[in-house]
Backbone as ProteinMPNN parsed JSONL, in Angstrom:
{"seq_chain_A": "MARYLESSCKVCRRLGNKLILKGDKCIGEHCPINKKPYIPGQHGPVKRRTKITDYGIHLLEKQKAKFYYCLMEKQFKRYFEEASRQRKIPTGERLIQLLELRLDNVIYRSGIGISRNISRQFVLHRKVFVNGKYVNIASFQVKPGDVIKLKEDFRDNIFVKAALEKKVNIPSWFSFDSNKFEIEIIKLPPREEINVPFDDQLIVEFYSK", "coords_chain_A": {"N_chain_A": [[34.495, -60.929, -35.437], [35.636, -59.007, -38.145], [34.068, -56.25, -39.85], [33.11, -56.35, -43.306], [35.273, -54.771, -45.515], [35.74, -54.099, -48.156], [35.439, -52.053, -51.109], [32.188, -50.744, -51.71], [31.237, -50.58, -54.311], [32.793, -52.469, -55.602], [31.806, -54.762, -54.463], [29.203, -54.911, -55.545], [29.878, -55.183, -58.26], [31.24, -57.601, -58.193], [29.217, -59.368, -57.46], [27.462, -58.961, -59.459], [25.151, -57.414, -59.395], [23.173, -54.49, -58.726], [23.194, -53.321, -55.57], [22.5, -51.118, -54.229], [24.11, -49.86, -52.239], [25.171, -47.42, -51.656], [23.149, -45.61, -51.655], [21.619, -42.965, -53.462], [23.832, -42.581, -55.069], [24.234, -44.889, -56.371], [22.476, -44.977, -58.381], [21.774, -44.366, -61.758], [23.837, -43.32, -64.607], [26.4, -42.957, -63.692], [27.113, -44.915, -61.958], [29.537, -47.293, -61.049], [29.189, -49.994, -61.818], [27.898, -49.86, -64.194], [29.796, -48.732, -65.849], [31.889, -50.501, -65.624], [31.194, -53.416, -66.213], [32.169, -55.927, -65.237], [33.91, -58.408, -63.268], [35.812, -57.216, -60.427], [39.39, -56.743, -60.304], [42.986, -57.147, -60.546], [43.76, -57.692, -63.109], [42.282, -56.421, -64.979], [39.524, -56.106, -67.379], [37.798, -59.062, -67.209], [36.081, -61.79, -68.334], [33.047, -62.975, -66.886], [32.447, -66.155, -65.351], [31.084, -68.451, -67.583], [29.686, -70.629, -66.915], [28.138, -71.783, -64.026], [28.102, -73.513, -60.969], [25.508, -75.464, -59.307], [25.628, -75.134, -56.563], [27.066, -72.762, -56.502], [25.193, -70.962, -57.545], [23.243, -70.858, -55.541], [24.797, -69.95, -53.415], [25.512, -67.423, -54.348], [23.081, -66.006, -54.235], [22.663, -65.936, -51.495], [24.846, -64.378, -50.706], [24.244, -61.968, -51.965], [21.969, -61.156, -50.512], [23.055, -60.907, -47.945], [24.941, -58.808, -48.223], [23.265, -56.824, -49.16], [21.693, -56.122, -46.965], [23.724, -55.31, -45.4], [25.204, -57.026, -43.591], [27.178, -59.233, -41.492], [28.576, -62.539, -41.91], [27.959, -64.376, -39.755], [25.913, -63.0, -38.48], [23.915, -62.949, -40.447], [23.375, -65.67, -40.746], [22.313, -66.254, -38.237], [19.891, -64.885, -38.381], [18.623, -66.41, -40.334], [18.408, -68.876, -39.019], [16.684, -68.192, -36.933], [14.423, -67.529, -38.412], [13.801, -70.013, -39.518], [12.952, -71.483, -37.378], [10.294, -71.063, -36.834], [6.962, -71.99, -37.954], [4.794, -70.86, -39.11], [4.75, -69.155, -41.348], [6.274, -69.154, -44.651], [9.793, -69.885, -44.599], [11.627, -68.255, -46.038], [10.141, -65.926, -46.449], [9.72, -65.098, -43.807], [12.348, -64.651, -43.065], [13.018, -62.362, -44.577], [11.21, -60.589, -43.433], [12.253, -60.35, -40.816], [14.715, -59.143, -41.38], [13.891, -56.763, -42.537], [12.728, -55.546, -40.368], [14.754, -54.663, -38.787], [16.195, -52.011, -36.93], [17.959, -50.146, -38.161], [17.362, -50.588, -40.832], [14.68, -49.771, -41.03], [14.94, -47.025, -40.539], [16.328, -46.39, -42.856], [14.454, -47.143, -44.866], [12.51, -45.259, -44.392], [13.478, -42.997, -45.515], [15.025, -41.238, -44.152], [17.692, -41.874, -43.852], [20.282, -42.047, -46.279], [21.414, -44.393, -47.009], [21.802, -47.808, -45.861], [24.078, -48.087, -44.311], [24.632, -45.456, -43.487], [22.318, -45.02, -42.022], [22.693, -46.862, -40.004], [24.777, -45.619, -38.631], [23.453, -43.406, -37.577], [21.912, -44.628, -35.624], [23.869, -45.849, -33.971], [25.128, -43.618, -32.958], [23.465, -42.699, -31.041], [21.105, -41.263, -31.735], [18.539, -41.965, -31.971], [15.297, -42.78, -30.774], [13.271, -45.34, -29.371], [10.063, -45.949, -28.625], [10.298, -43.91, -26.756], [12.74, -44.344, -25.513], [16.315, -44.308, -25.593], [17.972, -46.046, -28.166], [20.737, -47.727, -29.221], [21.459, -49.796, -30.843], [21.875, -51.188, -33.849], [20.736, -53.48, -34.922], [18.426, -53.82, -33.542], [15.223, -55.161, -33.08], [12.251, -54.015, -34.279], [8.685, -53.811, -33.755], [5.149, -54.24, -34.558], [3.34, -51.421, -33.463], [5.402, -50.12, -32.217], [7.086, -46.978, -31.762], [9.234, -44.871, -33.417], [11.618, -42.345, -33.082], [13.574, -39.527, -34.056], [16.276, -37.707, -32.565], [15.743, -34.344, -31.593], [17.653, -32.251, -32.267], [18.855, -33.376, -34.406], [17.667, -32.914, -36.763], [18.825, -30.944, -38.253], [21.023, -32.062, -39.363], [23.26, -32.508, -42.046], [23.232, -34.777, -43.68], [20.763, -35.907, -43.162], [19.053, -33.869, -44.025], [19.69, -33.841, -46.755], [18.857, -36.394, -47.467], [16.087, -36.31, -47.012], [15.271, -34.586, -48.965], [15.041, -36.134, -51.122], [12.394, -37.763, -52.388], [10.814, -40.606, -51.184], [9.093, -43.746, -51.542], [6.977, -44.571, -49.041], [6.657, -47.553, -47.267], [3.687, -49.613, -46.741], [3.6, -50.746, -44.269], [4.538, -49.189, -42.232], [4.239, -45.861, -40.832], [5.253, -42.504, -41.544], [5.9, -39.492, -40.104], [6.992, -36.594, -41.195], [7.154, -34.105, -40.061], [7.181, -34.42, -37.302], [9.281, -36.091, -37.193], [8.89, -38.836, -36.856], [8.32, -42.3, -36.729], [5.992, -44.871, -37.057], [5.418, -48.233, -36.471], [3.187, -50.181, -38.165], [2.304, -52.721, -39.011], [3.394, -56.141, -39.698], [5.919, -56.494, -42.197], [4.63, -57.013, -45.409], [5.331, -59.602, -47.701], [4.866, -59.29, -50.472], [5.213, -56.608, -50.94], [7.849, -56.031, -50.735], [10.632, -55.426, -52.497], [13.447, -57.071, -53.434], [16.867, -57.682, -54.425], [17.371, -60.439, -54.75], [16.794, -64.016, -54.552], [14.829, -65.371, -52.212], [14.021, -67.994, -51.786], [16.039, -69.572, -52.866], [17.996, -69.069, -51.028], [16.997, -70.338, -48.783], [17.157, -72.952, -49.704], [19.926, -73.128, -49.922], [20.831, -73.169, -47.231], [19.623, -75.448, -46.458], [20.905, -77.597, -47.455]], "CA_chain_A": [[34.742, -60.888, -36.886], [35.653, -57.637, -38.655], [33.111, -55.968, -40.906], [33.693, -56.414, -44.645], [35.735, -53.419, -45.815], [35.969, -53.868, -49.586], [34.615, -51.016, -51.705], [30.81, -51.148, -52.002], [31.093, -50.741, -55.758], [33.411, -53.741, -55.97], [30.878, -55.814, -54.034], [28.146, -54.992, -56.561], [30.462, -55.713, -59.498], [31.579, -59.012, -57.988], [27.982, -60.145, -57.398], [26.72, -58.746, -60.704], [23.867, -56.776, -59.116], [23.167, -53.234, -57.99], [22.622, -53.543, -54.255], [22.181, -49.772, -53.705], [24.821, -49.736, -50.965], [25.528, -46.014, -51.438], [21.98, -44.766, -51.871], [21.421, -42.375, -54.788], [25.056, -42.668, -55.863], [24.19, -46.145, -57.134], [21.455, -44.849, -59.416], [22.183, -43.54, -62.887], [24.93, -43.755, -65.464], [27.699, -42.811, -63.032], [27.38, -46.093, -61.131], [30.66, -48.057, -61.621], [28.8, -51.274, -62.405], [27.518, -49.567, -65.582], [31.014, -48.459, -66.599], [32.763, -51.674, -65.552], [30.317, -54.575, -65.983], [32.953, -57.153, -65.111], [34.363, -58.575, -61.893], [37.004, -56.423, -60.134], [40.643, -57.497, -60.204], [44.15, -56.434, -61.062], [44.03, -58.033, -64.503], [41.397, -55.681, -65.866], [38.308, -56.795, -67.805], [37.824, -60.517, -67.322], [34.714, -62.27, -68.482], [32.547, -63.812, -65.807], [32.329, -67.556, -65.726], [29.862, -68.688, -68.35], [28.976, -71.739, -66.286], [28.226, -71.733, -62.574], [27.545, -74.727, -60.377], [24.268, -75.308, -58.551], [26.031, -74.572, -55.264], [27.449, -71.376, -56.746], [23.968, -70.178, -57.744], [22.63, -70.66, -54.225], [25.712, -69.122, -52.624], [25.433, -66.059, -54.869], [21.873, -65.365, -53.71], [22.891, -65.666, -50.068], [25.782, -63.261, -50.625], [23.509, -60.752, -52.336], [21.115, -60.772, -49.383], [23.917, -60.509, -46.827], [25.499, -57.475, -48.478], [22.146, -55.886, -49.344], [21.316, -55.643, -45.643], [24.97, -54.895, -44.724], [25.412, -57.908, -42.451], [28.285, -60.173, -41.522], [28.13, -63.922, -42.144], [27.32, -64.963, -38.569], [24.654, -62.29, -38.252], [22.928, -63.384, -41.429], [23.011, -67.054, -40.436], [21.433, -66.231, -37.065], [18.556, -64.496, -38.844], [18.024, -67.554, -41.01], [18.067, -69.883, -38.006], [15.484, -67.72, -36.242], [13.304, -67.637, -39.355], [13.488, -71.426, -39.759], [12.387, -72.112, -36.179], [8.841, -70.924, -36.832], [6.325, -72.762, -39.025], [3.553, -70.202, -39.508], [4.886, -68.617, -42.697], [7.484, -69.69, -45.298], [11.046, -69.44, -43.992], [12.194, -67.142, -46.805], [9.337, -64.729, -46.178], [10.003, -64.672, -42.432], [13.714, -64.122, -43.067], [12.971, -60.987, -45.074], [10.53, -59.792, -42.417], [13.197, -60.068, -39.732], [15.725, -58.206, -41.875], [13.242, -55.473, -42.743], [12.365, -54.972, -39.074], [15.928, -54.102, -38.116], [16.022, -50.569, -36.731], [18.681, -49.376, -39.185], [16.655, -50.728, -42.107], [13.475, -48.938, -40.975], [15.412, -45.651, -40.737], [16.651, -46.267, -44.281], [13.219, -47.213, -45.649], [11.72, -44.033, -44.182], [14.063, -41.918, -46.296], [15.857, -40.389, -43.296], [19.076, -42.225, -44.159], [20.448, -42.27, -47.718], [21.843, -45.776, -47.184], [21.703, -48.557, -44.595], [25.266, -47.799, -43.501], [24.416, -44.148, -42.856], [21.25, -45.21, -41.034], [23.314, -47.554, -38.867], [25.538, -44.63, -37.875], [22.493, -42.607, -36.811], [21.517, -45.42, -34.452], [25.029, -46.04, -33.104], [25.48, -42.342, -32.342], [22.424, -42.378, -30.063], [20.221, -40.225, -32.239], [17.234, -42.586, -32.216], [14.504, -43.271, -29.644], [12.2, -46.291, -29.668], [9.106, -45.884, -27.511], [10.757, -42.949, -25.768], [14.026, -44.71, -24.911], [17.45, -44.377, -26.506], [18.406, -47.363, -28.641], [21.931, -47.567, -30.065], [21.751, -51.111, -31.425], [21.344, -51.137, -35.214], [19.976, -54.701, -35.21], [17.237, -53.856, -32.69], [14.039, -55.571, -33.821], [11.025, -53.295, -33.965], [7.482, -54.63, -33.925], [3.951, -53.401, -34.69], [3.026, -50.636, -32.277], [6.576, -49.344, -31.805], [7.216, -45.624, -32.317], [10.647, -44.496, -33.544], [11.745, -40.896, -33.24], [14.941, -39.018, -34.062], [16.582, -36.629, -31.645], [15.337, -33.059, -32.149], [18.735, -31.487, -32.884], [19.39, -34.097, -35.552], [16.958, -32.483, -37.965], [19.695, -30.051, -39.019], [22.136, -32.832, -39.907], [23.305, -32.336, -43.51], [22.885, -36.041, -44.331], [19.313, -36.062, -43.015], [18.418, -32.903, -44.932], [19.894, -34.303, -48.135], [18.04, -37.584, -47.671], [14.67, -35.959, -47.044], [14.985, -33.893, -50.217], [14.7, -37.191, -52.07], [11.113, -38.358, -52.012], [10.794, -42.063, -51.279], [7.795, -44.353, -51.306], [6.918, -45.151, -47.704], [5.917, -48.831, -47.27], [2.403, -49.566, -46.04], [3.669, -51.357, -42.938], [4.81, -48.174, -41.216], [3.916, -44.492, -41.223], [6.334, -41.566, -41.23], [5.507, -38.089, -39.968], [8.222, -35.832, -41.41], [7.15, -32.923, -39.19], [7.567, -34.87, -35.962], [10.402, -37.032, -37.329], [8.379, -39.976, -36.1], [7.922, -43.477, -37.501], [5.203, -45.832, -36.28], [5.278, -49.535, -37.128], [1.761, -50.502, -38.197], [2.097, -54.167, -39.144], [4.561, -56.852, -40.21], [6.124, -56.215, -43.63], [4.097, -58.043, -46.323], [6.348, -60.01, -48.673], [4.581, -58.795, -51.82], [5.588, -55.202, -51.048], [9.288, -55.865, -50.543], [11.435, -55.772, -53.667], [14.844, -57.317, -53.083], [17.624, -58.174, -55.588], [17.802, -61.819, -54.551], [15.722, -65.009, -54.456], [14.875, -65.897, -50.848], [13.858, -69.44, -51.8], [17.36, -70.155, -53.106], [18.725, -68.959, -49.759], [16.472, -71.43, -47.952], [17.743, -74.184, -50.234], [21.362, -73.108, -49.613], [21.056, -73.578, -45.851], [18.982, -76.751, -46.232], [21.732, -78.658, -48.021]], "C_chain_A": [[34.656, -59.45, -37.384], [34.617, -57.461, -39.765], [33.827, -55.93, -42.252], [34.03, -55.008, -45.11], [36.004, -53.153, -47.291], [35.025, -52.785, -50.085], [33.217, -51.549, -52.033], [30.609, -51.408, -53.485], [31.694, -52.066, -56.231], [32.515, -54.915, -55.585], [29.796, -56.013, -55.091], [28.673, -55.595, -57.86], [30.755, -57.204, -59.366], [30.328, -59.893, -58.025], [27.103, -59.947, -58.63], [25.358, -58.112, -60.518], [24.068, -55.427, -58.436], [22.468, -53.478, -56.659], [22.294, -52.23, -53.538], [22.826, -49.573, -52.339], [25.196, -48.296, -50.644], [24.357, -45.08, -51.702], [21.89, -44.268, -53.299], [22.653, -42.443, -55.678], [25.057, -43.918, -56.746], [23.217, -46.074, -58.3], [21.966, -43.935, -60.53], [23.425, -44.051, -63.584], [26.298, -43.685, -64.799], [28.052, -44.005, -62.143], [28.475, -46.933, -61.791], [30.262, -49.367, -62.281], [28.333, -51.096, -63.851], [28.758, -49.366, -66.449], [31.936, -49.68, -66.669], [31.932, -52.923, -65.236], [31.068, -55.907, -65.952], [33.49, -57.223, -63.687], [35.636, -57.761, -61.644], [38.241, -57.309, -60.016], [41.78, -56.762, -60.879], [44.413, -56.694, -62.541], [43.075, -57.346, -65.483], [40.184, -56.504, -66.263], [38.516, -58.299, -67.995], [36.383, -60.992, -67.379], [34.32, -63.112, -67.274], [32.47, -65.261, -66.288], [31.014, -67.768, -66.464], [29.046, -69.814, -67.734], [29.205, -71.693, -64.785], [27.537, -72.962, -62.001], [26.25, -74.42, -59.633], [24.565, -74.69, -57.18], [26.371, -73.095, -55.417], [26.243, -70.465, -56.913], [23.328, -69.853, -56.4], [23.495, -69.75, -53.343], [25.621, -67.662, -53.044], [24.22, -65.325, -54.308], [22.024, -65.034, -52.23], [23.805, -64.465, -49.886], [25.105, -61.935, -50.975], [22.684, -60.245, -51.163], [21.948, -60.243, -48.222], [24.456, -59.096, -47.024], [24.407, -56.421, -48.635], [21.726, -55.282, -48.009], [22.532, -55.288, -44.78], [25.234, -55.702, -43.451], [26.675, -58.733, -42.618], [27.717, -61.597, -41.598], [27.383, -64.507, -40.944], [25.984, -64.305, -38.266], [23.574, -62.822, -39.175], [22.455, -64.806, -41.115], [22.074, -67.117, -39.229], [20.016, -65.83, -37.448], [17.87, -65.676, -39.531], [17.58, -68.608, -40.005], [16.81, -69.483, -37.243], [14.258, -67.858, -37.137], [12.86, -69.084, -39.542], [12.85, -72.109, -38.559], [10.872, -72.012, -36.116], [8.249, -71.662, -38.029], [5.062, -72.081, -39.57], [3.597, -69.675, -40.936], [6.153, -69.198, -43.323], [8.754, -69.071, -44.73], [11.639, -68.226, -44.711], [11.461, -65.837, -46.533], [9.625, -64.195, -44.78], [11.405, -64.082, -42.316], [13.722, -62.661, -43.496], [12.258, -60.079, -44.084], [11.485, -59.382, -41.305], [14.238, -59.03, -40.151], [15.137, -56.812, -42.064], [12.935, -54.771, -41.421], [13.567, -54.559, -38.237], [15.754, -52.587, -38.031], [16.736, -49.759, -37.805], [17.979, -49.447, -40.532], [15.404, -49.848, -42.148], [13.841, -47.464, -41.179], [15.707, -45.411, -42.215], [15.381, -46.235, -45.127], [12.372, -45.95, -45.517], [12.232, -42.873, -45.03], [14.928, -40.995, -45.469], [17.339, -40.638, -43.572], [19.227, -42.544, -45.634], [20.919, -43.685, -48.021], [21.707, -46.49, -45.843], [22.92, -48.282, -43.71], [25.143, -46.454, -42.781], [23.362, -44.277, -41.753], [21.786, -45.926, -39.799], [24.08, -46.561, -37.996], [24.622, -43.742, -37.032], [22.125, -43.319, -35.516], [22.683, -45.529, -33.463], [25.41, -44.767, -32.359], [24.377, -41.811, -31.423], [21.547, -41.207, -30.501], [18.782, -40.72, -32.381], [16.594, -43.065, -30.91], [13.523, -44.319, -30.172], [11.311, -46.334, -28.435], [9.637, -45.012, -26.367], [12.089, -43.258, -25.12], [15.117, -44.759, -25.972], [17.71, -45.829, -26.893], [19.603, -47.136, -29.553], [22.412, -48.899, -30.615], [21.086, -51.175, -32.799], [20.446, -52.332, -35.535], [18.713, -54.821, -34.367], [16.004, -54.169, -33.524], [12.81, -54.789, -33.367], [9.841, -54.202, -34.255], [6.285, -53.707, -34.076], [3.609, -52.712, -33.371], [4.187, -49.783, -31.801], [6.589, -47.983, -32.503], [8.69, -45.241, -32.267], [10.717, -42.994, -33.787], [13.198, -40.495, -33.21], [15.082, -37.85, -33.097], [16.319, -35.286, -32.329], [16.462, -32.335, -32.885], [19.328, -32.164, -34.118], [18.718, -33.691, -36.859], [17.825, -31.6, -38.857], [20.91, -30.762, -39.596], [22.11, -32.778, -41.435], [22.911, -33.614, -44.248], [21.374, -36.28, -44.276], [18.588, -35.129, -43.969], [18.515, -33.357, -46.392], [18.998, -35.5, -48.445], [16.568, -37.224, -47.835], [14.279, -35.156, -48.279], [14.596, -34.889, -51.316], [13.412, -37.866, -51.609], [11.173, -39.875, -52.214], [9.377, -42.564, -51.033], [7.807, -45.049, -49.944], [6.107, -46.456, -47.761], [4.631, -48.733, -46.449], [2.502, -50.063, -44.599], [4.175, -50.419, -41.852], [4.433, -46.803, -41.749], [5.065, -43.585, -40.797], [5.8, -40.146, -41.238], [6.777, -37.253, -40.057], [8.289, -34.571, -40.542], [7.619, -33.284, -37.779], [8.831, -35.738, -35.982], [10.075, -38.322, -36.587], [7.904, -41.086, -37.038], [7.132, -44.393, -36.586], [5.047, -47.121, -37.075], [3.824, -49.972, -37.021], [1.506, -52.003, -38.212], [3.388, -54.822, -39.604], [4.704, -56.579, -41.701], [5.549, -57.327, -44.512], [5.101, -58.34, -47.435], [6.117, -59.397, -50.05], [4.981, -57.337, -52.019], [7.1, -54.98, -51.014], [10.04, -56.355, -51.773], [12.897, -55.9, -53.259], [15.564, -57.937, -54.28], [18.142, -59.6, -55.417], [16.577, -62.719, -54.406], [15.792, -65.667, -53.079], [14.713, -67.418, -50.802], [15.186, -70.146, -52.038], [18.226, -70.084, -51.848], [18.293, -70.069, -48.812], [17.085, -72.752, -48.396], [19.242, -74.269, -49.919], [21.621, -73.632, -48.214], [20.452, -74.952, -45.554], [19.839, -77.906, -46.725], [22.647, -79.255, -46.964]], "O_chain_A": [[33.694, -58.748, -37.073], [34.328, -58.39, -40.518], [34.989, -55.534, -42.34], [33.162, -54.134, -45.103], [36.461, -52.064, -47.638], [33.931, -52.616, -49.546], [33.07, -52.651, -52.561], [29.901, -52.338, -53.872], [31.171, -52.704, -57.145], [32.466, -55.929, -56.281], [29.504, -57.142, -55.486], [28.004, -56.416, -58.487], [30.547, -57.973, -60.305], [30.356, -61.008, -58.544], [26.125, -60.667, -58.827], [24.491, -58.247, -61.382], [25.012, -55.241, -57.667], [21.281, -53.805, -56.628], [21.864, -52.234, -52.385], [22.16, -49.161, -51.389], [25.506, -47.976, -49.497], [24.552, -43.89, -51.947], [22.059, -45.04, -54.243], [22.541, -42.371, -56.902], [25.784, -43.994, -57.737], [23.141, -46.997, -59.11], [22.519, -42.867, -60.268], [23.993, -45.076, -63.208], [27.255, -44.287, -65.286], [29.17, -44.091, -61.634], [28.364, -47.259, -62.973], [30.932, -49.812, -63.213], [28.36, -52.04, -64.641], [28.789, -49.763, -67.614], [32.665, -49.868, -67.643], [31.968, -53.425, -64.113], [30.645, -56.886, -66.568], [33.523, -56.214, -62.982], [36.46, -57.626, -62.548], [38.141, -58.485, -59.667], [41.558, -55.86, -61.687], [45.208, -55.988, -63.161], [43.067, -57.658, -66.674], [39.838, -57.475, -65.592], [39.307, -58.735, -68.831], [35.567, -60.615, -66.539], [35.129, -63.854, -66.716], [32.433, -65.534, -67.488], [29.961, -67.315, -66.016], [27.851, -69.938, -68.002], [30.342, -71.575, -64.329], [26.499, -73.391, -62.505], [25.936, -73.261, -59.363], [23.826, -73.826, -56.707], [26.012, -72.275, -54.571], [26.268, -69.317, -56.469], [22.922, -68.718, -56.152], [22.983, -68.893, -52.622], [25.648, -66.765, -52.201], [24.317, -64.152, -53.945], [21.572, -63.986, -51.768], [23.57, -63.628, -49.014], [25.368, -60.908, -50.348], [22.696, -59.054, -50.854], [21.587, -59.248, -47.593], [24.43, -58.282, -46.101], [24.606, -55.259, -48.282], [21.438, -54.089, -47.92], [22.398, -55.003, -43.59], [25.458, -55.14, -42.379], [27.179, -58.912, -43.727], [26.526, -61.816, -41.375], [26.3, -65.07, -41.1], [25.036, -64.969, -37.847], [22.458, -63.111, -38.743], [21.264, -65.101, -41.211], [21.152, -67.931, -39.197], [19.048, -66.367, -36.909], [16.678, -65.911, -39.331], [16.493, -69.171, -40.132], [15.968, -70.328, -36.939], [13.186, -68.253, -36.679], [11.669, -69.35, -39.707], [12.271, -73.187, -38.692], [10.231, -72.795, -35.416], [8.949, -71.931, -39.005], [4.349, -72.656, -40.392], [2.6, -69.739, -41.655], [7.022, -69.688, -42.601], [8.789, -67.881, -44.417], [12.1, -67.282, -44.068], [12.077, -64.779, -46.403], [9.758, -62.987, -44.587], [11.628, -63.133, -41.564], [14.357, -61.822, -42.856], [12.651, -58.926, -43.907], [11.525, -58.219, -40.902], [14.595, -58.148, -39.37], [15.794, -55.808, -41.789], [12.888, -53.543, -41.364], [13.406, -54.146, -37.088], [15.229, -51.962, -38.953], [16.18, -48.785, -38.311], [17.996, -48.48, -41.294], [15.1, -49.248, -43.179], [13.149, -46.74, -41.896], [15.377, -44.357, -42.758], [15.249, -45.39, -46.012], [11.609, -45.61, -46.421], [11.524, -41.889, -45.243], [15.515, -40.057, -46.009], [18.146, -39.709, -43.529], [18.386, -43.245, -46.196], [20.835, -44.134, -49.164], [21.518, -45.848, -44.81], [22.798, -48.249, -42.485], [25.507, -46.332, -41.612], [23.512, -43.702, -40.675], [21.376, -45.627, -38.677], [24.04, -46.646, -36.769], [24.969, -43.371, -35.911], [22.036, -42.703, -34.454], [22.503, -45.325, -32.262], [25.952, -44.828, -31.255], [24.357, -40.63, -31.074], [21.286, -40.285, -29.729], [17.911, -39.989, -32.852], [17.251, -43.669, -30.062], [13.01, -44.196, -31.284], [11.749, -46.707, -27.347], [9.459, -45.321, -25.189], [12.534, -42.506, -24.253], [14.884, -45.192, -27.1], [17.672, -46.725, -26.05], [19.494, -46.426, -30.553], [23.606, -49.107, -30.827], [19.859, -51.212, -32.892], [19.507, -52.214, -36.323], [18.0, -55.82, -34.465], [15.759, -53.53, -34.548], [12.386, -54.891, -32.216], [9.978, -55.231, -34.917], [6.377, -52.52, -33.762], [3.592, -53.336, -32.31], [3.984, -48.823, -31.058], [6.171, -47.845, -33.653], [9.317, -45.281, -31.209], [9.968, -42.447, -34.597], [13.981, -41.045, -32.436], [14.133, -37.107, -32.849], [16.636, -35.112, -33.506], [16.261, -31.854, -34.001], [20.192, -31.602, -34.791], [19.159, -34.086, -37.938], [17.597, -31.511, -40.063], [21.742, -30.132, -40.249], [21.061, -32.978, -42.048], [22.32, -33.547, -45.325], [20.783, -36.792, -45.227], [17.635, -35.526, -44.64], [17.552, -33.265, -47.154], [18.451, -35.61, -49.542], [15.883, -37.773, -48.698], [13.097, -35.054, -48.607], [13.926, -34.544, -52.289], [13.375, -38.473, -50.539], [11.54, -40.355, -53.286], [8.567, -41.89, -50.397], [8.558, -46.0, -49.73], [4.98, -46.454, -48.257], [4.505, -47.878, -45.573], [1.597, -49.831, -43.798], [4.238, -50.799, -40.683], [4.321, -46.601, -42.958], [5.76, -43.86, -39.819], [5.31, -39.659, -42.257], [7.555, -37.204, -39.104], [9.373, -34.033, -40.318], [8.364, -32.533, -37.15], [9.381, -36.076, -34.934], [10.875, -38.828, -35.8], [7.185, -40.839, -38.007], [7.553, -44.663, -35.462], [4.595, -47.101, -38.22], [3.291, -50.115, -35.92], [0.615, -52.5, -37.523], [4.372, -54.133, -39.871], [3.698, -56.447, -42.399], [5.952, -58.481, -44.37], [5.654, -57.421, -48.039], [7.075, -59.024, -50.726], [5.079, -56.878, -53.157], [7.572, -53.866, -51.239], [10.078, -57.553, -52.053], [13.506, -54.936, -52.794], [14.941, -58.645, -55.072], [19.231, -59.927, -55.889], [15.467, -62.243, -54.168], [16.714, -66.436, -52.808], [15.211, -68.063, -49.879], [15.43, -71.21, -51.469], [19.085, -70.938, -51.63], [19.119, -70.667, -48.123], [17.485, -73.571, -47.568], [19.765, -75.357, -49.677], [22.523, -74.445, -48.013], [20.739, -75.548, -44.516], [19.536, -79.066, -46.447], [23.42, -80.166, -47.26]]}, "name": "protein", "num_of_chains": 1, "seq": "MARYLESSCKVCRRLGNKLILKGDKCIGEHCPINKKPYIPGQHGPVKRRTKITDYGIHLLEKQKAKFYYCLMEKQFKRYFEEASRQRKIPTGERLIQLLELRLDNVIYRSGIGISRNISRQFVLHRKVFVNGKYVNIASFQVKPGDVIKLKEDFRDNIFVKAALEKKVNIPSWFSFDSNKFEIEIIKLPPREEINVPFDDQLIVEFYSK"}
């Protein structure tokens, strides 16, 4: 299945939420969703539907989550199926944990990548080590105790430099040493610390129907 190629800004406008798909470009008055708060289309400004079905509400939340983490449909469904197989914690919470523990997402959360798509490219281009070994799989699942490090010569990359100029709040579940370019996973991501633009419980209900 081909990756979704529609403009990121159109995705946000269609779903009615800022999903921060372009990093800092999505923040501020220049974001297209502020200038064009209506769904994209050739007919210009068209009001959104004033009434949405129950199925539509649940589908919308699933779509928000899928695009937020830059996943394809089958990928996202596999994460949900894996989350639903365990019974220790709520399915929605486990789903978000699995998505947060993707290698490309951790690179993004550390502030090294300005967006998840850029962070994915860092991984695919073999610039990332996990526990001393090259990993070029963006969906690689890290776990507590893992140490992630970027290739030494990558520190001069213009995208990395630009990203690190922007100070980000590092989550408590991993540490980031900007001098060593090293990330250490400390614990599983706690749900209360993860702010996402979607309702994970509605996603659980969507797949339970």
